C-alpha positions in Angstrom: 159.1 160.0 130.7 158.0 157.1 132.9 155.7 154.4 131.5 152.9 152.7 133.4 152.1 149.5 131.5 148.6 148.0 131.6 148.2 144.3 130.6 145.4 143.8 128.1 143.7 140.4 128.1 140.3 139.0 127.3 137.6 139.8 129.8 139.8 142.3 131.7 137.5 144.0 134.2 136.7 147.5 133.1 136.1 149.1 136.5 139.4 147.8 137.9 141.7 149.9 135.6 139.5 152.8 134.5 140.2 155.0 137.5 143.9 154.6 137.0 143.9 155.3 133.2 141.9 158.5 134.0 144.3 159.5 136.7 147.3 159.1 134.4 145.6 161.4 131.9 144.7 163.9 134.7 148.2 163.9 136.0 149.6 164.6 132.6 147.3 167.6 132.2 148.7 169.1 135.4 152.3 168.2 134.8 152.9 167.2 131.1 155.7 164.9 130.0 156.0 162.8 133.2 154.0 159.7 132.5 152.5 157.7 129.7 150.1 154.8 129.6 151.1 151.8 127.5 148.7 149.0 126.7 150.8 145.7 126.5 149.6 142.3 125.5 150.7 138.7 124.8 151.1 139.6 121.2 149.3 142.2 119.1 145.8 140.5 119.0 143.0 142.9 120.0 141.0 141.9 123.1 137.6 142.7 124.5 137.1 143.8 128.1 134.4 142.3 130.3 132.1 145.1 129.3 132.8 144.5 125.6 135.2 147.4 125.1 137.6 146.6 122.2 141.3 147.2 123.2 144.4 146.8 121.0 147.8 146.4 122.7 150.3 149.0 121.6 153.3 146.9 122.6 154.2 143.3 123.3 155.3 142.0 126.7 158.8 141.6 125.4 159.2 145.4 125.3 158.8 145.8 129.0 162.2 144.4 130.1 164.1 146.8 128.0 162.1 149.7 129.4 162.9 148.4 132.9 166.6 148.1 132.1 166.6 151.8 130.9 164.8 152.9 134.1 161.7 154.2 132.4 159.1 151.6 133.5 157.2 152.8 136.6 155.0 149.8 137.0 153.1 146.9 135.3 149.4 146.8 136.2 147.5 143.6 135.7 143.7 143.9 135.9 141.4 141.0 136.8 139.5 138.9 134.3 137.7 135.6 133.9 140.5 133.4 132.6 143.3 133.5 135.1 142.0 130.5 137.0 142.1 128.4 133.9 145.9 128.8 133.6 147.9 130.2 130.7 149.6 133.7 130.7 153.0 132.0 130.8 154.7 134.9 129.0 153.2 137.3 131.5 154.6 135.2 134.3 158.1 135.4 132.8 157.8 139.1 132.4 156.6 139.6 136.0 159.6 137.5 137.2 161.9 139.7 135.2 160.4 142.9 136.5 160.4 141.9 140.1 164.1 141.0 139.7 164.7 144.5 138.4 162.7 146.0 141.3 159.9 147.3 139.0 156.6 147.5 140.8 153.9 145.0 139.8 150.2 145.6 140.7 147.4 143.0 140.4 143.8 143.2 141.3 141.0 140.6 141.6 141.6 137.6 139.3 145.1 138.7 138.6 146.0 138.0 142.2 145.2 134.4 141.5 147.6 134.5 138.6 150.3 135.8 141.0 149.5 133.2 143.6 149.5 130.3 141.0 153.0 131.3 139.8 154.5 131.6 143.2 154.8 135.4 143.5 152.8 135.5 146.7 154.4 132.6 148.6 156.7 134.9 150.6 154.8 138.3 150.4 152.0 139.8 152.4 149.1 140.0 150.1 145.3 140.3 149.7 142.7 139.3 147.1 138.9 138.8 146.8 139.1 136.4 149.8 141.6 134.0 151.3 139.5 131.0 150.0 139.8 132.4 146.4 143.5 131.9 146.4 143.5 128.5 148.1 142.7 126.6 144.9 145.8 128.0 143.2 147.9 125.6 145.3 150.2 128.4 146.4 152.3 128.2 149.6 151.7 131.7 150.9 148.3 131.5 152.7 149.9 132.6 155.9 150.7 135.9 154.4 147.1 136.7 153.5 145.8 140.0 154.9 142.1 140.9 154.9 142.5 144.4 153.6 141.5 146.4 150.4 145.1 146.6 149.1 148.5 145.5 150.2 152.0 146.3 148.9 154.9 144.1 149.9 158.4 143.7 148.3 157.4 145.5 145.2 154.1 143.6 144.6 150.7 145.3 145.1 147.5 143.2 145.4 143.9 144.2 145.8 140.4 142.9 146.0 138.3 143.5 142.8 135.7 145.5 144.8 138.3 148.0 145.9 139.4 149.6 142.7 139.7 153.1 144.3 142.2 152.0 147.0 144.0 150.0 144.4 144.3 153.0 142.1 145.5 155.2 145.0 148.1 152.7 145.9 149.4 152.5 142.3 149.5 156.3 142.3 151.6 156.2 145.4 154.0 153.5 144.2 154.7 155.2 140.9 154.6 158.7 142.5 152.1 159.7 139.8 150.9 162.6 142.0 151.8 164.2 145.4 150.4 162.5 148.5 147.9 165.3 149.3 146.4 164.9 145.8 146.2 161.1 146.1 144.7 161.2 149.6 142.1 163.8 148.7 141.1 161.9 145.5 140.9 158.6 147.4 138.7 160.0 150.2 136.5 161.8 147.7 135.8 158.6 145.8 135.4 156.5 148.9 133.1 158.8 150.8 131.5 161.3 148.3 132.1 164.0 150.9 132.3 167.4 149.1 135.0 168.5 151.6 137.4 166.1 149.9 136.6 167.6 146.6 137.6 171.0 147.9 140.8 169.4 149.3 141.5 167.8 146.0 141.1 171.1 144.1 143.3 172.9 146.6 146.0 170.2 146.5 145.9 170.0 142.7 146.2 173.7 142.4 149.2 173.8 144.7 150.8 171.0 142.7 150.2 172.8 139.4 151.7 176.0 140.7 154.7 174.5 142.5 
């Protein structure tokens, strides 16, 4: 079974990870035993999301490298929050460095892209964020690689704007192979457009996946 780890931290933005956690559960209903969601934290202390939702890490960051070494860590997902600009998250930075070295995908959205920039992970990668100006204050050296797009993946690192949670979720689904491409595309288009045709396509693609 593959693990998708979600970093839990104070003020983590609820809308930026909720689509993904739901899609992991949905995928497991269609094809059980393939993936699990693991909430990881900088220690065991419970946190509260930006919306006040209490969350308790089920594992410490130290547990991710062993999962990566055994080949069962599909990705680390880092949601945005209000505290990344202030610094900190040193243990997270060390974990990200170790995962990238092991070619484990890392996905960050909104404020978490600032964290990646501040720690040098975007200096030599194409990337995006809330705006180019948002990352400038981090002092990073990668401004030339900024792309004005909802989501970008380069060299194992996915970045996204905080207002593009749907494309971010779809990209993580693709990177981890959580679902087949027809399912991902139909889901993404449905939630981007609200067009009922995409709902029909999603049901058809999901049924084909379930019966394959």
